[in-house]
C-alpha positions in Angstrom: 37.9 -85.8 -45.8 36.7 -87.1 -49.3 36.8 -84.3 -51.9 38.8 -81.8 -49.8 42.7 -81.4 -49.5 44.2 -80.4 -45.9 47.4 -78.7 -46.0 49.5 -79.7 -42.9 50.9 -76.1 -42.7 50.4 -72.7 -44.1 50.7 -72.5 -47.8 54.0 -71.1 -49.1 53.4 -67.9 -50.6 54.5 -68.8 -54.2 52.3 -71.8 -54.3 49.3 -69.7 -52.6 49.8 -67.5 -55.7 49.9 -70.1 -58.1 46.7 -71.7 -56.7 45.0 -68.6 -56.7 45.8 -67.8 -60.3 44.7 -71.2 -61.4 41.4 -70.8 -59.5 40.7 -67.6 -60.9 41.3 -69.1 -64.4 38.7 -71.9 -63.6 36.2 -69.2 -62.5 36.8 -67.1 -65.6 36.3 -69.9 -67.8 33.3 -71.7 -66.0 31.3 -68.7 -64.4 29.1 -65.9 -66.0 27.8 -62.8 -64.2 24.3 -64.4 -63.2 26.1 -67.1 -61.3 27.9 -64.9 -59.0 25.5 -62.0 -58.9 25.4 -60.3 -55.4 21.8 -59.5 -55.5 19.0 -61.7 -54.3 17.4 -62.2 -58.0 16.6 -65.7 -59.5 17.7 -66.3 -63.0 16.2 -68.7 -65.7 17.1 -69.8 -69.2 20.9 -69.4 -68.3 20.4 -65.7 -67.3 18.2 -64.6 -69.9 15.3 -64.1 -67.5 15.6 -62.4 -64.2 13.4 -62.5 -61.7 13.2 -61.2 -58.0 13.4 -63.4 -54.7 9.6 -63.8 -54.4 9.3 -64.9 -58.2 7.0 -67.8 -56.7 4.1 -65.2 -56.3 3.7 -65.2 -60.2 2.1 -68.6 -59.9 -0.4 -67.2 -57.7 -1.0 -63.9 -59.8 -1.5 -66.1 -63.0 -3.9 -68.3 -61.0 -6.2 -65.4 -59.8 -6.3 -64.1 -63.3 -6.7 -67.4 -65.7 -9.0 -69.4 -63.3 -12.2 -67.1 -63.2 -11.3 -66.3 -67.0 -11.4 -70.1 -67.9 -14.6 -70.4 -65.9 -16.1 -67.3 -67.9 -15.0 -68.6 -71.4 -16.3 -72.3 -70.7 -19.7 -71.7 -68.9 -20.7 -68.0 -69.6 -19.1 -67.0 -73.0 -20.5 -69.5 -75.4 -24.1 -69.7 -73.7 -24.1 -65.7 -73.9 -22.9 -65.7 -77.5 -26.0 -67.8 -78.5 -28.1 -65.4 -76.7 -26.7 -62.3 -78.5 -26.3 -64.1 -81.6 -24.4 -62.9 -84.6 -22.2 -60.9 -85.6 -21.3 -59.9 -82.1 -21.8 -63.1 -80.4 -18.6 -64.9 -81.4 -16.6 -61.8 -80.4 -17.5 -62.7 -76.5 -15.1 -65.5 -76.1 -12.6 -64.5 -78.6 -12.0 -61.1 -76.9 -11.7 -62.6 -73.4 -9.3 -65.1 -74.6 -7.4 -62.5 -76.5 -7.1 -60.1 -73.4 -6.2 -63.1 -71.2 -3.3 -64.1 -73.4 -2.1 -60.4 -73.3 -2.3 -60.1 -69.8 -0.1 -63.1 -69.2 2.4 -61.8 -71.9 2.8 -58.4 -70.2 3.0 -60.1 -66.7 6.1 -62.2 -68.1 7.6 -59.0 -69.9 7.2 -57.3 -66.4 8.6 -60.0 -64.1 11.1 -61.5 -66.2 13.5 -58.6 -67.4 16.0 -56.4 -66.1 14.1 -53.6 -64.3 16.9 -51.1 -64.6 19.5 -52.5 -62.2 22.5 -50.1 -61.8 25.7 -52.1 -61.5 27.5 -51.9 -58.5 31.1 -51.0 -57.9 33.8 -53.2 -56.8 35.1 -50.3 -54.6 33.9 -47.1 -53.3 34.8 -43.9 -55.5 37.9 -42.1 -55.2 37.5 -39.2 -53.1 39.7 -37.0 -55.4 37.2 -37.7 -58.1 34.2 -36.8 -56.1 35.8 -33.7 -54.9 36.4 -32.9 -58.8 32.9 -33.2 -59.6 31.3 -31.9 -56.6 33.0 -28.8 -55.2 30.7 -29.1 -52.2 32.4 -32.2 -51.4 35.4 -31.1 -49.1 37.7 -33.4 -47.2 36.9 -34.1 -43.7 40.2 -33.7 -41.9 40.4 -36.0 -38.8 42.1 -34.6 -35.7 45.1 -37.2 -36.4 45.3 -36.1 -39.9 42.7 -38.7 -40.9 41.6 -39.4 -44.4 38.7 -38.7 -46.6 34.9 -39.4 -45.6 32.4 -39.7 -48.7 29.8 -37.1 -48.3 26.4 -39.0 -47.8 24.6 -36.7 -50.5 25.6 -34.8 -53.7 23.7 -32.2 -55.5 22.9 -32.5 -59.3 21.0 -30.4 -61.6 17.8 -31.6 -63.5 16.1 -29.3 -65.5 17.6 -26.3 -63.4 16.4 -27.5 -60.2 18.7 -28.9 -57.5 18.3 -32.7 -56.8 20.1 -34.5 -53.9 21.4 -37.9 -54.8 22.5 -40.2 -51.8 25.7 -42.5 -51.6 24.7 -46.3 -51.5 26.8 -48.1 -49.4 25.8 -51.4 -50.4 26.5 -50.7 -54.3 29.3 -48.2 -53.4 28.1 -45.6 -55.8 26.1 -42.4 -55.8 22.6 -43.1 -57.2 21.6 -41.4 -60.2 18.4 -39.1 -59.7 15.2 -41.3 -59.0 17.4 -44.3 -58.4 16.8 -46.1 -54.9 18.0 -49.4 -53.5 15.5 -52.2 -53.0 15.9 -53.7 -49.8 14.1 -57.1 -51.4 16.3 -57.5 -54.4 19.4 -56.0 -52.8 19.8 -53.8 -55.9 19.8 -49.9 -57.1 17.3 -49.4 -59.6 16.9 -46.7 -61.9 13.7 -45.0 -61.6 12.6 -47.1 -58.9 8.9 -47.2 -58.5 8.3 -50.0 -56.1 8.8 -53.6 -55.8 5.6 -55.4 -56.6 5.2 -58.9 -54.7 2.4 -59.8 -57.4 5.0 -59.9 -60.3 7.9 -60.8 -58.0 10.0 -58.2 -59.6 11.0 -54.5 -58.7 9.3 -52.0 -61.0 11.8 -49.6 -62.5 12.7 -47.7 -65.9 12.9 -50.7 -68.1 9.6 -52.5 -67.0 7.3 -50.2 -65.9 5.6 -49.7 -69.2 4.7 -53.4 -69.3 3.5 -53.0 -65.5 1.1 -50.2 -66.5 -0.1 -52.6 -69.5 -0.5 -55.3 -67.0 -2.8 -53.6 -64.5 -4.8 -51.6 -67.0 -5.3 -54.9 -68.8 -6.3 -56.8 -65.6 -8.6 -54.1 -64.9 -10.2 -54.0 -68.3 -10.6 -58.0 -67.9 -12.5 -57.9 -64.6 -14.6 -55.1 -65.9 -15.5 -56.9 -69.2 -16.3 -60.5 -67.4 -18.1 -58.3 -64.6 -20.5 -56.6 -67.1 -21.0 -59.3 -69.5 -22.1 -61.8 -66.5 -24.6 -59.3 -65.6 -25.8 -59.2 -69.4 -26.0 -63.0 -69.4 -28.3 -63.0 -66.4 -30.4 -60.3 -67.8 -30.8 -61.8 -71.1 -31.8 -65.2 -69.4 -34.6 -63.6 -67.4 -35.8 -62.1 -70.8 -35.4 -65.1 -72.8 -36.8 -67.7 -70.4 -39.2 -65.2 -68.6 -38.0 -66.3 -65.4 -36.8 -64.3 -62.2 -33.6 -63.0 -61.7 -33.0 -65.4 -58.7 -33.8 -68.3 -61.1 -31.4 -67.2 -63.7 -28.6 -67.1 -60.9 -29.6 -70.6 -60.1 -29.4 -71.6 -63.5 -26.1 -69.9 -64.2 -24.1 -70.1 -60.9 -20.9 -69.2 -62.5 -22.2 -65.9 -63.6 -23.2 -65.1 -60.0 -19.8 -66.1 -58.5 -17.8 -64.3 -61.2 -20.0 -61.0 -60.6 -18.9 -61.3 -56.8 -15.4 -62.0 -57.6 -14.8 -59.4 -60.1 -16.4 -56.6 -57.9 -14.0 -57.2 -55.2 -11.0 -57.5 -57.6 -12.1 -54.7 -60.0 -11.7 -52.2 -56.7 -8.2 -53.4 -56.0 -6.7 -53.4 -59.7 -9.1 -50.5 -60.7 -7.7 -48.2 -57.9 -4.1 -49.2 -58.8 -4.6 -48.5 -62.5 -6.2 -44.9 -61.5 -3.4 -44.2 -59.2 -0.6 -45.1 -61.5 -2.4 -43.1 -64.3 -2.3 -40.1 -62.0 1.5 -40.9 -61.6 2.1 -41.2 -65.2 0.4 -38.0 -66.0 2.4 -36.1 -63.4 5.7 -38.0 -64.1 5.9 -39.3 -60.5 6.9 -42.7 -59.2 5.1 -44.4 -56.1 8.3 -44.1 -54.0 8.3 -40.3 -54.7 4.6 -40.0 -54.1 4.6 -41.8 -50.8 7.7 -39.9 -49.5 6.1 -36.3 -50.5 8.9 -35.3 -52.3 7.0 -33.0 -54.5 4.4 -31.6 -52.1 5.9 -28.2 -51.7 8.4 -27.7 -54.6 8.5 -28.1 -58.2 8.9 -31.7 -59.9 11.6 -31.2 -62.3 10.7 -34.2 -64.0 7.0 -33.0 -65.0 7.1 -31.7 -68.5 3.2 -31.6 -69.2 0.9 -34.4 -69.5 1.4 -35.2 -73.2 5.3 -35.3 -72.8 5.0 -37.3 -69.7 2.9 -40.1 -71.5 5.2 -40.1 -74.4 8.1 -40.6 -72.3 6.4 -43.6 -70.6 4.7 -45.3 -73.6 6.6 -43.9 -76.8 10.1 -43.7 -75.9 12.6 -46.4 -76.7 13.2 -48.4 -73.8 17.1 -48.2 -72.8 19.2 -51.5 -73.1 20.4 -53.3 -69.9 23.4 -52.3 -68.3 24.1 -55.8 -67.2 25.1 -58.6 -69.6 24.3 -61.4 -67.3 25.8 -64.0 -69.5 29.0 -62.4 -69.9 31.8 -64.2 -68.6 33.5 -62.2 -65.7 36.9 -62.3 -63.9 36.6 -62.5 -60.3 38.4 -60.2 -58.0 41.2 -61.6 -55.8 39.1 -61.6 -52.4 36.2 -63.6 -54.5 38.9 -65.9 -56.2 40.2 -66.8 -52.8 36.8 -67.5 -51.5 36.3 -69.7 -54.7 39.5 -71.5 -54.0 38.7 -72.1 -50.5 35.2 -73.3 -51.3 36.9 -76.1 -53.2 34.1 -76.6 -55.5 32.2 -74.6 -58.3 29.8 -71.8 -57.1 26.2 -72.7 -57.3 23.5 -69.9 -57.5 22.6 -70.8 -53.7 26.1 -70.2 -52.6 27.0 -67.1 -54.3 25.9 -64.8 -51.3 29.3 -66.3 -49.6 30.7 -63.6 -51.8 29.2 -60.8 -50.3 29.8 -61.7 -46.6 33.0 -63.7 -46.2 36.4 -62.2 -45.7 38.9 -63.7 -47.9 42.5 -63.5 -48.2 44.2 -61.9 -51.3 47.1 -63.7 -52.6 48.7 -60.7 -54.2 51.8 -60.7 -52.3 52.9 -57.1 -53.2 49.9 -56.1 -50.8 48.2 -58.9 -48.8 45.0 -58.0 -47.8 41.5 -58.7 -46.3 38.5 -57.9 -48.0 35.9 -57.3 -45.5 32.7 -56.7 -47.3 30.4 -56.1 -44.3 29.3 -52.7 -43.0 29.7 -51.6 -46.6 33.5 -50.9 -46.1 36.5 -52.2 -47.6 39.7 -52.1 -45.5 43.4 -53.0 -46.4 45.5 -54.5 -43.8 49.2 -54.1 -44.5 51.5 -56.9 -44.7 52.6 -56.1 -41.1 49.3 -57.3 -39.8 50.1 -60.7 -40.7 52.6 -60.6 -38.0 49.8 -61.8 -35.5 48.9 -64.7 -38.0 52.3 -65.9 -39.0 54.2 -65.5 -35.8 56.5 -62.8 -34.3 59.4 -61.0 -35.7 60.8 -63.0 -38.6 59.2 -66.0 -37.9 61.7 -66.7 -35.0 58.9 -67.5 -32.4 56.1 -69.3 -34.4 53.1 -70.0 -32.2 52.2 -73.6 -31.6 48.5 -74.1 -32.3 46.8 -75.9 -28.9 45.1 -78.5 -31.3 46.1 -80.1 -34.5 44.0 -82.0 -36.8 46.8 -82.7 -39.3 48.8 -85.4 -37.3 50.0 -86.7 -33.9 53.0 -84.5 -34.0 51.6 -80.5 -33.9 54.9 -79.4 -32.9 56.8 -80.7 -35.8 54.3 -79.6 -38.4 54.4 -76.0 -36.6 58.3 -75.9 -37.1 57.9 -77.1 -40.7 55.4 -74.2 -41.2 57.6 -71.7 -39.6 60.5 -72.7 -41.8 58.3 -72.4 -44.9 57.3 -69.0 -43.8 60.8 -68.1 -43.2 61.8 -69.0 -46.6 58.9 -67.3 -48.5 59.7 -64.2 -46.3 63.6 -64.3 -47.4 62.4 -64.9 -51.1 60.3 -61.7 -51.1 62.8 -59.6 -49.1 60.6 -59.5 -46.0 63.4 -59.9 -43.5 61.3 -58.9 -40.6 57.7 -58.1 -39.8 57.1 -54.5 -38.0 55.2 -54.3 -35.0 51.7 -52.8 -34.9 48.7 -52.8 -37.3 48.6 -50.5 -40.1 45.2 -49.8 -41.8 44.5 -47.9 -44.9 41.1 -47.2 -46.5 40.7 -48.4 -50.0 
């Protein structure tokens, strides 16, 4: 099989450890955070721009904005500028083009930046740390002396009001207040508002300001084109002393844009009005639709003036993620990288999230099972089921072999290698049973 090395038996432990360390070194040298990102985001310009998985919808959004704008500028604005005359006439096409450029700019700023992603943990929080922070989180002792069970929620105080925060099993962290997990992007986003399919990105703490500018400028552009198309038709009826139907026939683009902008303005205008209400009351779309503050005080509402200043005048916090930083893969991911026998592409990075990988740390060999949002460490005794019976005396021969015509001889070589590795590490025998411990 070209490009792939097939071993004729289980890897000796010392060689496996060397292979793992070499593969981890290669991963550190060649991979950046955005290349092994576990979310569903798409990256451009070497991780400098981050989009959602539905980023292709931006093309449709730009087309819906720029196509009618181009028609207005080409067929309506310049004839209307002549009808109006100086000094206001030349401002008609200039204003339309300026607002259109600004609209596309804030669209890119909304869609191509980190919305406020909370970095996920590599393992669940220590229950002892949870207990030290939250006294209400007490250990749930099982009938058989079981371990901890992390509480699903915790109480935090925001401006003197108790707010419950939930534990995210995917990101393995307690979400900060107003944070929620986006099922589309598979990330916890700070001050999560919603996932907007028109911009192909989550709307959160770091891009909500630009999102509001985008919908408000789009609303202004719709009303601007809608109003000036009416002005153009009315001035044509007066200048040329014709009926309104004749003016529409002479300038059909004006009639088409009136209908288009009328329909569009209801959508983007209603969205702008709704988010203006949310800004003045310091709510998010997610909170409003969940009726979180219907019958209780909103701890984040500080008055209209302070709320407006928080959204539009406060500094935007820096991103918590350096997507271009070189990262060290954990042992499980490094093992998955080694067995893939090739560099990870952006399409294959999801494999780190789903596959079970063997750690080559011989002091505590373990499987990292990322499904069901749990990590389970399997003690070295569990490898008796894999490598053979006690001490490797009765090595189980595989039913079929792809490594040669004499599978029995290869199995005996593998058993000898396993026994030598066990003797080297002082593991004379393997205990019975399976010992599971939560990490």
